[in-house]
C-alpha positions in Angstrom: 25.8 7.0 7.1 23.8 3.2 6.7 21.8 1.8 9.3 22.1 -2.0 10.4 19.8 -3.9 8.3 16.5 -4.3 10.8 13.0 -4.8 10.8 11.9 -1.3 10.8 10.2 -0.7 7.5 10.3 -2.0 3.9 11.3 1.7 3.0 14.4 1.4 4.7 15.4 -1.0 2.4 18.0 -0.3 -0.9 16.8 -0.2 -4.4 16.4 -3.5 -6.0 19.4 -3.9 -8.6 17.5 -4.4 -11.5 15.3 -1.2 -11.0 18.7 0.6 -10.4 19.9 -1.0 -13.4 16.7 0.3 -15.4 17.3 3.8 -14.2 20.8 3.6 -15.2 19.6 2.3 -18.6 17.5 5.3 -19.2 19.8 7.9 -18.0 21.3 8.5 -21.5 20.6 11.1 -24.1 17.7 13.4 -24.2 13.9 12.3 -24.0 10.7 14.1 -24.1 9.4 15.2 -20.8 5.9 15.0 -18.8 4.9 11.8 -20.0 5.6 11.9 -23.6 8.9 9.5 -23.1 8.8 5.9 -24.8 9.0 4.4 -21.1 5.8 6.1 -20.0 4.2 4.9 -23.2 5.5 1.3 -22.6 4.3 1.2 -19.0 0.6 2.6 -20.0 0.6 -0.5 -22.2 1.4 -2.8 -19.7 -0.9 -1.4 -17.2 -3.9 -2.1 -19.9 -2.6 -5.7 -20.5 -2.4 -6.4 -16.7 -5.6 -4.4 -15.7 -7.7 -4.4 -18.7 -8.1 -2.0 -21.8 -9.9 0.7 -20.0 -7.2 1.1 -17.2 -5.4 4.5 -17.4 -2.5 5.4 -15.2 -0.8 8.3 -14.0 2.6 8.6 -12.3 3.0 10.6 -9.3 5.8 10.9 -6.6 4.6 8.9 -3.5 1.9 7.4 -1.9 0.4 9.9 0.1 -0.1 11.8 -3.0 -1.6 8.9 -4.7 -4.1 8.6 -2.2 -5.0 12.1 -1.9 -5.4 12.6 -5.6 -7.3 9.3 -6.3 -9.9 10.1 -3.9 -10.0 13.9 -5.2 -10.9 12.3 -8.5 -14.0 10.7 -6.5 -15.3 13.4 -4.5 -16.2 17.0 -4.4 -15.7 19.0 -1.3 -19.0 18.2 0.1 -18.4 14.7 -0.3 -17.0 12.2 2.5 -14.8 9.2 2.2 -15.3 6.1 4.8 -12.3 4.3 5.8 -10.9 2.3 8.8 -9.7 3.9 12.0 -6.3 2.4 11.2 -6.3 3.4 7.4 -3.1 5.1 6.4 -5.2 8.0 5.0 -6.6 8.8 8.3 -3.5 7.7 10.6 -0.5 8.6 8.7 -1.0 11.3 5.8 -1.1 14.2 8.5 -4.7 15.7 7.5 -3.7 15.8 3.7 -6.7 14.3 2.4 -8.8 16.8 4.1 -6.5 19.6 3.8 -5.6 19.1 -0.2 -8.1 16.8 -1.4 -11.2 18.9 0.1 -13.4 16.2 1.2 -13.9 14.7 4.7 -12.9 11.4 6.0 -14.9 9.2 8.2 -13.0 6.5 10.1 -14.9 3.4 11.4 -14.3 0.6 13.5 -12.3 -2.2 11.8 -11.8 -6.0 12.4 -7.9 -6.9 11.9 -7.5 -3.7 9.9 -10.5 -4.5 7.6 -13.6 -2.6 6.7 -16.8 -3.9 8.0 -19.9 -3.3 5.9 -22.1 -2.7 9.1 -19.9 0.0 10.3 -20.5 1.5 6.8 -24.1 1.3 6.8 -23.9 3.5 9.8 -22.9 6.6 7.8 -25.2 6.2 5.0 -27.6 8.5 6.9 -29.2 12.1 5.7 -28.3 11.4 2.2 -29.5 14.5 0.1 -29.4 16.6 3.4 -27.7 19.8 2.6 -26.5 20.1 6.1 -24.5 16.8 6.1 -21.4 15.6 4.4 -22.5 13.2 1.4 -20.6 10.0 1.5 -19.3 9.1 -2.0 -16.4 6.7 -1.8 -15.4 4.1 0.3 -11.5 3.5 0.5 -9.8 0.1 1.8 -6.2 -1.0 1.9 -4.9 -4.2 0.7 -3.0 -5.7 2.4 -4.1 -3.6 5.5 -2.3 -1.6 8.1 -2.2 -4.5 10.0 -0.6 -6.9 7.7 -3.8 -8.8 6.8 -5.4 -9.1 3.5 -9.1 -9.2 2.5 -9.9 -12.3 0.6 -11.6 -11.8 -2.8 -15.0 -12.3 -1.4 -14.6 -9.7 1.2 -13.8 -7.2 -1.4 -16.5 -8.3 -3.6 -19.0 -8.0 -1.0 -17.6 -4.2 -0.4 -17.8 -3.3 -4.2 -21.2 -4.9 -4.6 -22.5 -2.7 -1.6 -20.9 0.3 -3.1 -22.5 -0.1 -6.3 -25.8 -0.8 -4.6 -25.5 2.5 -3.0 -24.0 4.5 -5.7 -20.4 4.8 -4.0 -16.8 4.7 -5.4 -14.5 2.3 -4.3 -10.7 3.2 -3.9 -7.9 0.8 -2.8 -4.8 1.9 -1.3 -2.3 -0.5 -2.7 0.9 0.7 -1.0 1.9 -3.0 -0.8 -0.6 -4.4 -3.8 1.8 -6.8 -5.2 2.5 -8.8 -1.9 -1.5 -9.1 -1.4 -2.0 -10.5 -5.2 1.1 -13.0 -4.5 -0.3 -14.0 -1.0 -4.0 -14.6 -2.5 -2.5 -15.9 -5.8 -4.6 -14.0 -7.8 -3.8 -11.6 -10.9 -3.7 -7.8 -10.7 -7.3 -7.6 -12.8 -8.8 -10.2 -10.4 -8.0 -8.1 -7.4 -9.3 -4.8 -8.8 -11.0 -4.7 -12.4 -13.1 -7.9 -12.1 -14.3 -6.9 -8.6 -15.1 -3.3 -9.4 -12.5 -1.3 -7.9 -12.7 2.3 -9.3 -9.2 3.5 -8.6 -6.1 2.0 -7.1 -3.0 3.7 -5.7 -0.6 1.4 -7.1 2.7 1.2 -4.6 6.3 0.4 -6.0 8.4 2.3 -3.2 7.8 -0.4 -0.4 8.9 -3.2 -2.7 12.0 -2.4 -4.4 11.7 1.1 -6.2 13.6 4.1 -5.6 10.6 6.2 -5.5 7.3 6.7 -7.3 3.8 5.3 -7.3 0.9 4.8 -10.1 -2.6 6.0 -9.7 -4.4 3.5 -11.7 -8.1 4.2 -12.7 -10.4 1.1 -13.5 -13.1 3.5 -14.2 -11.9 5.8 -16.7 -14.5 8.5 -16.1 -12.8 9.3 -13.2 -9.7 10.1 -14.9 -11.0 12.9 -17.3 -9.5 15.7 -15.0 -6.7 13.8 -13.2 -4.0 15.5 -15.6 -5.2 18.7 -14.2 -5.3 17.8 -10.7 -1.8 16.5 -10.8 -0.3 19.6 -12.1 -2.1 21.6 -9.8 -0.8 19.4 -6.8 2.7 19.4 -8.0 2.9 15.9 -8.9 3.5 16.2 -12.5 7.2 14.8 -12.9 9.2 16.7 -15.6 11.6 14.0 -16.1 9.0 11.3 -16.3 11.2 8.6 -17.8 12.8 7.9 -14.2 9.6 6.9 -12.6 8.5 5.1 -15.7 11.5 3.3 -16.3 11.2 1.9 -12.8 7.8 0.7 -13.1 8.7 -1.0 -16.7 11.5 -3.2 -14.9 9.0 -3.9 -12.2 6.1 -5.1 -13.9 8.3 -6.8 -17.0 8.9 -10.4 -16.4 7.0 -10.4 -13.3 9.8 -9.0 -11.4 7.3 -7.4 -8.8 6.0 -10.5 -7.9 9.5 -12.4 -7.6 10.4 -9.6 -5.3 7.1 -9.8 -3.3 7.3 -14.0 -3.0 10.8 -13.5 -1.3 9.4 -10.8 1.1 6.6 -13.0 2.0 8.5 -16.2 2.2 11.2 -14.7 4.6 8.4 -13.1 6.7 6.6 -16.6 7.0 10.2 -17.9 8.2 10.5 -15.4 11.1 6.6 -16.1 12.0 7.3 -20.0 12.4 10.3 -19.1 14.6 8.3 -16.5 16.7 5.8 -19.1 17.3 8.0 -21.4 19.3 8.1 -18.8 22.2 5.1 -18.8 24.4 6.0 -15.4 25.6 5.6 -13.7 22.3 2.2 -13.0 21.1 1.6 -12.6 17.4 -1.9 -10.1 17.2 -3.0 -10.7 13.6 -2.9 -13.1 10.8 0.3 -12.9 9.0 -0.5 -12.3 5.3 1.9 -10.0 4.0 5.6 -9.0 4.9 4.3 -7.3 8.5 4.2 -9.3 11.6 2.6 -7.6 14.7 3.7 -8.7 18.0 3.9 -8.1 21.7 7.4 -8.9 23.4 8.1 -9.0 27.1 8.5 -5.4 27.7 11.4 -5.5 29.7 13.4 -7.1 26.8 12.1 -4.4 23.9 14.8 -2.3 24.2 17.7 -5.0 23.8 15.7 -6.4 20.9 15.4 -3.3 19.2 19.3 -2.8 19.4 19.5 -6.2 17.7 17.0 -5.5 14.9 15.1 -2.2 14.8 11.5 -2.2 14.9 8.7 0.2 15.7 6.5 0.2 18.4 3.3 0.2 16.7 1.1 1.1 19.6 2.2 2.7 22.8 -0.5 1.8 24.7 0.3 -2.2 24.6 4.0 -1.7 23.3 2.9 -3.9 20.5 5.5 -4.0 17.9 5.4 -3.9 14.0 8.2 -6.3 12.1 8.6 -5.3 8.6 10.2 -7.6 6.1 11.7 -6.6 3.0 13.1 -7.6 -0.3 16.5 -7.8 0.9 15.8 -9.6 4.4 17.8 -12.7 4.5 17.2 -15.5 6.7 20.5 -14.9 8.6 18.8 -11.5 9.4 16.0 -13.6 11.3 18.5 -16.2 12.7 20.3 -13.5 14.5 17.2 -12.0 16.1 16.0 -15.2 17.3 19.1 -16.0 18.7 19.1 -12.5 20.6 15.4 -13.6 21.9 16.9 -17.0 23.0 20.0 -15.0 24.6 17.6 -13.0 26.5 15.6 -15.9 28.0 12.6 -15.3 26.4 10.5 -18.6 26.6 
């Protein structure tokens, strides 16, 4: 049974028609498996065009696997990864990075979801001490889990600091294209040119049926990845069905077209919400997410109108997530409900 369209998650949206058409087009006859199909070959070439000639990409089924395996390529079992206290790898992956990756996560205090260099420095101690987990990687999320975007300068400062301290930098890019569109930069300008070593490149939240890519900008880290991916059960046999989606996604800037719509409709909702004094927007709106505090007595009725998640049960702050298929009429219906409830 289908759910009414709401603001719960960009994962709730159906597959973009052009992506689904690409799947149907690929669904004929036979094709070699395990990445030896022509669709995979085309995507690999496209990734090099977008990120640089040294970029190497691999398909996996989901974002959690992408993060776990990307970080595993950067770390040994005695290493640790510095992330934020709101990072998806820390909060929403059920301990998977530590259990299956074998490395330790060190969450640090964030500011509007962003990692702070001063917080990183606190953990760069006892280096070389055999009793202490050795920090080897910094992981940032772009856009962050709070819907904010690191500026290019902010990322550059982190990558420069990492290189000075012999650390790798991983970027969790579940909504990567949204950030590129917001900042008006190319994929390479967001990653390769800034010194990012490995990227978890998302698609599911931006119109795909399933699948993510792990993209190595530092190809030395990729040398054992195909074996680690297979061990982890993430080598797709019928790889053409993941590759066909990404081929359509990347061709003719479809991914950016989708992201532009998501950002536009998010801004449309944001502008409407700003007119209500009783509604507090918590963070700058820089992607397709808005974090707000509604009058608590009206939350139940608002969620009936357009479902959304309560993000923090301590202050009952809510996350409103817009999708590629969100429309102005969805926003207008929600604003009408807010008005009918008498929220000022």
